[in-house]
C-alpha positions as CSV (number, residue, x, y, z in Angstrom):
1,X,-210.4,52.4,-106.6
2,X,-212.0,50.0,-109.0
3,X,-209.4,47.9,-110.8
4,X,-209.5,45.3,-113.6
5,X,-206.6,42.8,-114.0
6,X,-205.9,40.5,-116.8
7,X,-204.3,37.1,-115.9
8,X,-202.7,34.7,-118.3
9,X,-200.6,31.5,-118.1
10,X,-199.5,28.7,-120.4
11,X,-196.9,26.8,-118.4
12,X,-196.9,24.5,-115.4
13,X,-200.7,23.7,-115.2
14,X,-201.9,27.1,-116.4
15,X,-205.4,26.8,-115.0
16,X,-204.0,26.1,-111.6
17,X,-201.6,29.0,-111.9
18,X,-204.5,31.4,-112.6
19,X,-206.6,30.0,-109.7
20,X,-203.7,30.2,-107.3
21,X,-203.0,33.8,-108.3
22,X,-206.7,34.6,-107.8
23,X,-206.6,33.0,-104.3
24,X,-203.4,35.1,-103.5
25,X,-205.3,38.3,-104.5
26,X,-208.2,37.3,-102.3
27,X,-205.9,37.0,-99.3
28,X,-204.1,40.4,-99.7
29,X,-205.0,42.8,-97.0
30,X,-205.0,45.8,-99.3
31,X,-207.3,44.1,-101.9
32,X,-211.0,43.7,-101.8
33,X,-211.8,40.9,-104.3
34,X,-215.0,41.6,-106.3
35,X,-215.3,39.0,-109.1
36,X,-213.6,36.9,-111.7
37,X,-214.6,35.9,-115.2
38,X,-214.7,32.3,-116.4
39,X,-211.5,31.0,-117.8
40,X,-210.7,31.3,-121.5
41,X,-208.3,29.6,-123.8
42,X,-206.4,31.3,-126.5
43,X,-203.5,30.8,-129.0
44,X,-200.2,32.5,-128.1
45,X,-199.7,36.1,-129.0
46,X,-196.1,35.9,-130.2
47,X,-193.9,32.9,-130.8
48,X,-196.2,30.1,-131.9
49,X,-193.9,27.3,-130.6
50,X,-195.5,27.4,-127.1
51,X,-198.7,26.0,-125.5
52,X,-202.0,27.8,-125.7
53,X,-202.9,30.2,-122.9
54,X,-205.5,30.2,-120.2
55,X,-206.8,33.7,-119.4
56,X,-209.2,35.5,-117.0
57,X,-210.1,39.0,-115.9
58,X,-210.7,39.9,-112.3
59,X,-212.2,42.9,-110.6
60,X,-210.8,44.2,-107.4
61,X,-210.9,47.3,-105.3
62,X,-207.9,48.8,-103.6
63,X,-206.4,52.0,-102.3
64,X,-202.9,51.0,-103.4
65,X,-201.3,53.5,-105.7
66,X,-201.0,52.3,-109.3
67,X,-197.3,51.6,-109.0
68,X,-197.7,49.8,-105.6
69,X,-200.4,47.6,-107.3
70,X,-198.0,47.0,-110.2
71,X,-195.3,45.9,-107.7
72,X,-197.8,43.6,-106.0
73,X,-198.8,42.0,-109.3
74,X,-195.1,41.5,-110.3
75,X,-194.4,40.0,-106.8
76,X,-197.3,37.5,-107.4
77,X,-195.8,36.7,-110.8
78,X,-192.4,36.1,-109.2
79,X,-193.9,33.7,-106.7
80,X,-195.1,31.7,-109.7
81,X,-191.6,31.7,-111.1
82,X,-192.3,34.1,-113.9
83,X,-189.4,34.4,-116.4
84,X,-189.2,37.6,-118.5
85,X,-186.4,36.6,-120.9
86,X,-188.5,36.4,-124.1
87,X,-191.1,39.0,-125.1
88,X,-194.5,37.3,-125.5
89,X,-192.8,34.1,-124.6
90,X,-194.3,31.2,-122.6
91,X,-194.9,32.0,-118.9
92,X,-196.2,30.6,-115.7
93,X,-198.2,33.7,-114.9
94,X,-198.8,37.2,-116.3
95,X,-200.8,39.8,-114.5
96,X,-201.6,43.0,-116.4
97,X,-203.3,46.0,-114.9
98,X,-206.0,46.7,-117.5
99,X,-207.7,49.8,-116.0
100,X,-208.0,51.7,-112.7
101,X,-211.1,53.8,-112.4
102,X,-210.9,56.6,-114.9
103,X,-207.1,57.0,-114.6
104,X,-205.0,57.7,-117.7
105,X,-201.3,57.1,-117.0
106,X,-198.3,57.2,-119.3
107,X,-195.1,56.5,-117.3
108,X,-192.0,54.5,-117.8
109,X,-193.4,51.5,-115.8
110,X,-197.1,51.7,-116.4
111,X,-199.6,52.7,-119.1
112,X,-203.3,52.9,-118.3
113,X,-205.5,51.8,-119.7
114,X,-203.4,48.9,-120.9
115,X,-202.5,49.7,-124.5
116,X,-203.2,46.2,-125.8
117,X,-206.8,45.9,-124.8
118,X,-208.4,46.4,-128.2
119,X,-206.1,43.8,-129.9
120,X,-206.7,41.1,-127.4
121,X,-209.9,39.1,-127.5
122,X,-208.6,37.0,-124.6
123,X,-208.9,40.2,-122.5
124,X,-212.1,41.7,-123.9
125,X,-214.2,38.5,-123.9
126,X,-213.6,37.6,-120.2
127,X,-214.0,41.3,-119.2
128,X,-217.4,41.2,-120.9
129,X,-218.4,38.3,-118.5
130,X,-218.0,40.5,-115.4
131,X,-218.3,44.2,-116.5
132,X,-219.7,44.7,-120.0
133,X,-220.8,48.3,-119.2
134,X,-217.6,49.4,-117.6
135,X,-216.3,52.5,-119.4
136,X,-212.6,52.3,-120.2
137,X,-211.0,55.8,-120.5
138,X,-210.5,56.8,-124.1
139,X,-212.0,53.5,-125.3
140,X,-215.7,53.4,-124.2
141,X,-217.7,50.5,-122.8
142,X,-216.1,47.0,-122.7
143,X,-219.1,45.7,-124.6
144,X,-218.6,48.1,-127.5
145,X,-214.9,47.1,-128.1
146,X,-214.6,45.3,-131.4
147,X,-213.1,41.9,-130.7
148,X,-210.0,40.9,-132.7
149,X,-210.5,37.5,-134.2
150,X,-206.8,36.8,-134.6
151,X,-206.5,34.8,-131.4
152,X,-209.9,33.2,-131.2
153,X,-210.3,33.1,-127.4
154,X,-212.9,30.6,-126.3
155,X,-214.5,29.8,-122.9
156,X,-213.0,26.9,-121.0
157,X,-215.7,27.0,-118.3
158,X,-219.4,27.9,-118.2
159,X,-220.6,31.3,-117.1
160,X,-221.7,29.5,-113.9
161,X,-217.9,29.6,-113.1
162,X,-218.0,33.4,-112.8
163,X,-217.6,34.2,-109.1
164,X,-218.0,37.1,-106.9
165,X,-217.7,37.9,-103.2
């Protein structure tokens, strides 16, 4: 299955947190790592008394079930000492499953595509780096999604930083 993940961090060397999480994904036996966007910076989406975020989107392929993939993402977050005590609070690492193929899921643990895509330029802009023509179920092509200006995501690295296999 073709999967897109959104990664974000704003504590404990956030750029390094993202890069380490990407390396962990690359090493997983059940994951085929395809590509990653450049890194983006953005203002916090919640309490403003926290550092700015570093964000990226990665494309992987896997045969893991959506919930098994969610468990894996949460395990990676925990290895980075993720604390879930404050909604939209500062974090060492956040990994969101954005979309899996053409799946539409509404369960207690997982909603696909991710319900926050259209309101998060720090997701849409990096996603455009690697898959602008990808069709998100019920939303259309990534390139056609109107980017919310509220958070003003901006590239932290050149497009040369986009990597693939």
